[in-house]
C-alpha positions as CSV (number, residue, x, y, z in Angstrom):
1,F,0.0,0.0,0.0
2,A,0.9,3.7,-0.4
3,A,-0.9,6.3,1.7
4,I,-0.8,10.1,1.1
5,K,-0.8,12.1,4.3
6,V,-2.4,15.6,4.7
7,D,1.1,17.2,4.5
8,G,1.8,15.5,1.1
9,T,4.2,12.9,2.4
10,V,3.8,9.2,1.7
11,V,3.8,6.1,3.9
12,T,4.2,2.7,2.3
13,W,4.0,-0.9,3.6
14,G,3.7,-4.4,2.3
15,G,5.9,-6.5,0.1
16,T,9.2,-4.7,-0.5
17,K,9.4,-5.9,-4.1
18,F,5.9,-4.6,-4.8
19,G,6.4,-1.0,-3.6
20,G,6.1,-1.6,0.1
21,D,9.6,-0.1,0.6
22,S,9.9,3.5,-0.6
23,S,13.0,4.3,1.5
24,A,15.1,4.9,-1.6
25,V,12.9,7.8,-2.7
26,A,11.6,8.9,0.7
27,G,13.3,12.3,0.4
28,Q,11.4,13.0,-2.9
29,L,8.0,12.0,-1.6
30,T,6.8,15.5,-0.6
31,D,3.8,17.5,-1.8
32,V,2.4,14.4,-3.4
33,Q,-1.0,14.9,-5.0
34,S,-1.9,11.4,-6.3
35,I,-0.5,7.9,-6.8
36,A,-1.0,5.3,-9.5
37,S,0.2,1.7,-9.5
38,T,1.1,-1.2,-11.8
39,G,1.0,-4.7,-10.4
40,T,4.3,-4.1,-8.5
41,A,5.3,-0.4,-8.7
42,F,4.0,3.0,-7.8
43,A,4.1,6.4,-9.5
44,A,3.4,9.6,-7.6
45,I,2.5,13.0,-9.0
46,K,3.8,16.0,-7.0
47,G,2.3,19.4,-6.8
48,D,4.8,20.8,-9.4
49,G,3.8,18.1,-11.9
50,S,7.0,16.0,-11.5
51,V,6.8,12.3,-10.9
52,V,8.5,9.9,-8.4
53,T,8.5,6.1,-9.0
54,W,9.5,3.1,-6.9
55,G,8.9,-0.6,-6.5
56,G,9.1,-3.6,-8.8
57,D,11.9,-3.8,-11.4
58,Y,13.0,-1.6,-14.3
59,W,10.4,-3.2,-16.6
60,S,7.4,-2.8,-14.3
61,G,7.5,0.9,-14.1
62,G,9.3,1.4,-10.9
63,N,12.3,2.9,-12.6
64,S,11.4,6.0,-14.7
65,S,15.0,7.2,-15.2
66,A,14.8,6.8,-19.0
67,V,12.0,9.4,-19.2
68,T,12.7,11.6,-16.1
69,N,13.4,14.7,-18.2
70,Q,10.0,14.3,-19.9
71,L,8.0,13.8,-16.7
72,M,7.1,17.5,-16.0
73,D,3.7,19.2,-15.9
74,V,2.0,15.7,-15.5
75,R,-1.7,15.9,-14.6
76,S,-2.6,12.2,-14.5
77,I,-1.2,8.7,-14.7
78,S,-2.8,5.4,-15.8
79,A,-1.3,1.9,-15.6
80,T,-1.4,-1.6,-17.1
81,A,0.1,-4.5,-15.2
82,R,3.7,-3.5,-15.9
83,A,3.7,0.0,-17.5
84,F,2.6,3.6,-16.9
85,A,1.2,6.3,-19.2
86,A,1.3,9.9,-18.0
87,I,-0.8,12.7,-19.5
88,K,0.9,16.1,-19.4
89,A,-0.7,19.5,-19.2
90,D,-0.3,20.0,-22.9
91,G,-2.2,16.8,-23.7
92,S,0.9,14.8,-24.7
93,V,1.8,11.4,-23.2
94,V,4.9,9.8,-21.7
95,T,5.1,6.1,-21.2
96,W,7.5,3.8,-19.5
97,G,7.8,0.2,-18.2
98,D,7.4,-3.1,-20.1
99,S,7.1,-2.3,-23.8
100,S,4.8,-5.3,-24.4
101,N,2.5,-3.8,-21.7
102,G,2.2,-0.4,-23.3
103,G,5.5,1.0,-21.9
104,N,6.7,1.9,-25.4
105,S,4.4,4.2,-27.4
106,H,6.9,5.5,-30.0
107,L,5.1,3.9,-33.0
108,I,2.0,6.1,-32.3
109,A,3.7,9.0,-30.6
110,N,2.6,11.5,-33.3
111,Q,-1.1,10.5,-32.5
112,L,-0.8,11.1,-28.8
113,I,-1.8,14.8,-28.7
114,D,-4.8,16.5,-27.1
115,I,-5.3,13.4,-24.9
116,Q,-8.1,13.7,-22.3
117,S,-8.0,10.3,-20.5
118,I,-6.2,7.0,-20.6
119,T,-7.5,3.6,-19.6
120,G,-5.5,0.3,-19.3
121,T,-6.2,-3.4,-19.5
122,S,-3.5,-5.7,-18.2
123,N,-1.3,-5.2,-21.2
124,A,-2.6,-2.3,-23.4
125,F,-3.7,1.3,-23.2
126,A,-6.6,3.2,-24.8
127,A,-6.5,7.0,-24.9
128,V,-9.4,9.3,-25.6
129,K,-8.5,12.5,-27.5
130,A,-10.3,15.9,-27.3
131,D,-12.1,15.2,-30.6
132,G,-13.6,11.9,-29.3
133,T,-11.3,9.6,-31.3
134,V,-9.2,6.9,-29.6
135,V,-5.6,5.8,-29.8
136,T,-4.5,2.4,-28.6
137,W,-1.2,0.6,-28.1
138,G,0.2,-2.4,-26.3
139,D,-0.3,-6.1,-26.9
140,S,-3.4,-8.1,-28.1
141,S,-5.4,-7.3,-24.9
142,G,-6.9,-4.3,-26.8
143,G,-3.8,-2.7,-28.1
144,D,-5.0,-3.1,-31.6
145,S,-8.3,-1.4,-32.3
146,S,-8.0,-1.4,-36.1
147,T,-11.1,-3.5,-36.6
148,V,-13.3,-0.9,-34.9
149,A,-11.3,2.2,-35.7
150,D,-14.1,3.7,-37.9
151,Q,-16.5,3.4,-35.0
152,L,-14.3,5.1,-32.4
153,T,-15.6,8.6,-32.8
154,G,-17.5,10.7,-30.3
155,V,-16.2,8.6,-27.4
156,Q,-16.9,9.9,-23.9
157,S,-15.3,7.3,-21.7
158,I,-13.6,3.9,-21.8
159,S,-13.7,1.0,-19.3
160,A,-11.5,-2.1,-19.3
161,T,-11.4,-5.7,-18.2
162,D,-8.0,-7.5,-18.0
163,H,-8.1,-8.1,-21.8
164,A,-10.7,-5.9,-23.4
165,F,-12.0,-2.3,-23.7
166,A,-15.6,-0.9,-23.9
167,A,-16.1,2.7,-25.1
168,I,-19.3,4.7,-24.5
169,K,-20.1,7.1,-27.3
170,A,-21.9,10.4,-27.0
171,D,-25.1,8.8,-28.4
172,G,-25.1,6.1,-25.7
173,S,-23.9,3.3,-27.9
174,V,-20.9,1.1,-27.1
175,V,-17.9,-0.1,-29.0
176,T,-15.9,-3.1,-27.7
177,W,-12.5,-4.6,-28.8
178,G,-9.8,-6.8,-27.4
179,G,-10.0,-10.3,-26.1
180,S,-13.4,-11.6,-27.3
181,L,-13.9,-13.9,-24.3
182,Y,-13.3,-11.1,-21.9
183,G,-15.8,-8.5,-23.2
184,G,-14.1,-7.6,-26.5
185,D,-17.0,-9.1,-28.4
186,S,-20.4,-7.7,-27.6
187,S,-22.1,-8.8,-30.8
188,L,-24.6,-11.1,-29.0
189,I,-26.1,-8.2,-27.0
190,A,-25.3,-5.3,-29.4
191,D,-29.0,-4.4,-29.8
192,Q,-29.2,-3.9,-26.0
193,L,-26.3,-1.5,-25.8
194,T,-28.2,1.7,-26.3
195,D,-28.7,4.6,-24.0
196,I,-25.7,3.4,-21.9
197,Q,-24.9,5.7,-19.0
198,S,-21.9,3.9,-17.4
199,I,-19.9,0.7,-17.7
200,Y,-18.2,-1.2,-14.9
201,A,-15.7,-4.1,-15.3
202,S,-14.5,-7.1,-13.4
203,N,-11.4,-8.9,-14.6
204,L,-13.4,-10.9,-17.0
205,A,-16.7,-9.2,-17.9
206,F,-18.6,-5.9,-18.3
207,A,-21.8,-4.6,-16.8
208,A,-23.5,-1.5,-18.2
209,I,-26.3,0.6,-16.7
210,K,-28.8,2.0,-19.2
211,A,-30.7,5.3,-18.8
212,D,-33.8,3.4,-17.6
213,G,-31.7,1.7,-14.8
214,S,-31.6,-1.7,-16.4
215,V,-28.3,-3.6,-16.7
216,V,-26.7,-5.3,-19.6
217,T,-23.8,-7.8,-19.0
218,W,-21.3,-9.5,-21.3
219,G,-17.9,-11.1,-21.3
220,A,-16.7,-14.4,-19.7
221,P,-19.9,-16.2,-18.6
222,F,-17.9,-18.8,-16.8
223,D,-14.6,-19.3,-15.0
224,D,-13.6,-22.8,-13.8
225,G,-17.2,-23.8,-14.4
226,N,-18.7,-21.0,-12.3
227,N,-20.4,-17.8,-13.4
228,A,-17.8,-15.1,-13.8
229,G,-20.3,-12.1,-14.2
230,G,-20.8,-12.0,-17.9
231,D,-24.1,-13.8,-17.5
232,S,-26.6,-12.1,-15.3
233,S,-29.7,-14.0,-16.5
234,L,-30.4,-15.5,-13.1
235,V,-31.0,-12.0,-11.6
236,A,-32.2,-10.2,-14.7
237,D,-35.6,-9.5,-13.3
238,Q,-34.0,-7.8,-10.3
239,L,-31.7,-5.6,-12.2
240,T,-33.9,-2.5,-12.4
241,D,-33.4,1.0,-11.2
242,A,-29.6,0.3,-10.8
243,Q,-27.7,3.4,-9.6
244,S,-24.1,2.1,-9.5
245,I,-22.1,-1.2,-9.7
246,S,-19.0,-2.4,-8.0
247,A,-16.9,-5.4,-9.0
248,T,-14.4,-7.9,-7.7
249,D,-12.2,-10.1,-9.9
250,G,-15.2,-12.2,-10.9
251,A,-18.4,-10.8,-9.5
252,F,-20.6,-7.7,-9.5
253,A,-22.9,-6.0,-7.0
254,A,-25.4,-3.4,-8.1
255,I,-27.0,-0.8,-5.8
256,K,-30.6,0.0,-6.7
257,A,-32.5,3.2,-6.1
258,D,-34.3,1.8,-3.1
259,G,-30.9,0.9,-1.5
260,S,-31.1,-2.8,-2.0
261,V,-28.3,-4.8,-3.6
262,V,-28.2,-7.4,-6.4
263,I,-25.2,-9.6,-6.8
264,W,-24.1,-12.1,-9.5
265,G,-21.0,-13.8,-10.7
266,H,-18.5,-16.3,-9.3
267,F,-19.4,-17.4,-5.7
268,Y,-15.8,-17.3,-4.6
269,Y,-15.6,-13.6,-5.5
270,G,-18.8,-12.5,-3.8
271,G,-21.3,-13.3,-6.5
272,F,-23.3,-15.5,-4.2
273,V,-24.5,-15.1,-0.6
274,P,-24.7,-18.4,1.2
275,D,-27.7,-19.3,3.3
276,T,-26.6,-19.2,7.0
277,S,-30.0,-19.5,8.5
278,G,-29.2,-23.0,9.6
């Protein structure tokens, strides 16, 4: 863990190889505004827009020495499992970490301008530009969006599972790409993906709330023989008036307007409440 204190200093604890030991950069961790993390490393944005990194190894983002002189005026940082992507005040992007996880963006560097937001799967990034178009890079977990490139216009926001992306467009429609089994293929429920207000993701599946409060799910229906969240048919009649959704690795929980909760997905991850009445 990494905690930001009121005075802008940082306290870390946990596995030393996973960022729990920040002693090597303790003197730099002042005036910290926000912290992002890969699977094993942290990156902190300071009040002056500079960045401090620690944890993991060179290829997991903990060492940003190769791009230190570029990490100025940074306003936000996103991450994959082993790489970081920082958006600067001018809308340009700086990446570092494992190249196969999105740490190397040199092939599309000329496209990374006017960037508003960046979302990551485990191994790829998707950036939304000011004009609503999208730029992607990284490996096969969504790094290649060429098959849907002509549809990626007017994009408002992007969500991600471990291996796929889902973009909400201004008209409430949705475009998906990446690993087909993890939400990248939404063709079976395409006619339901209208008037979408928000999309939530587990590691394996997506759940979208529509304007009328109903919910649409897709992605991996099963994991090791158990429901992984992509199939919500058993609770479909309960998924009305949904306000928000939270997710674990393989299950979802939706809060309804009346304050009640509906859950579905893998029992091991919270998708099932056992009967303890005796």
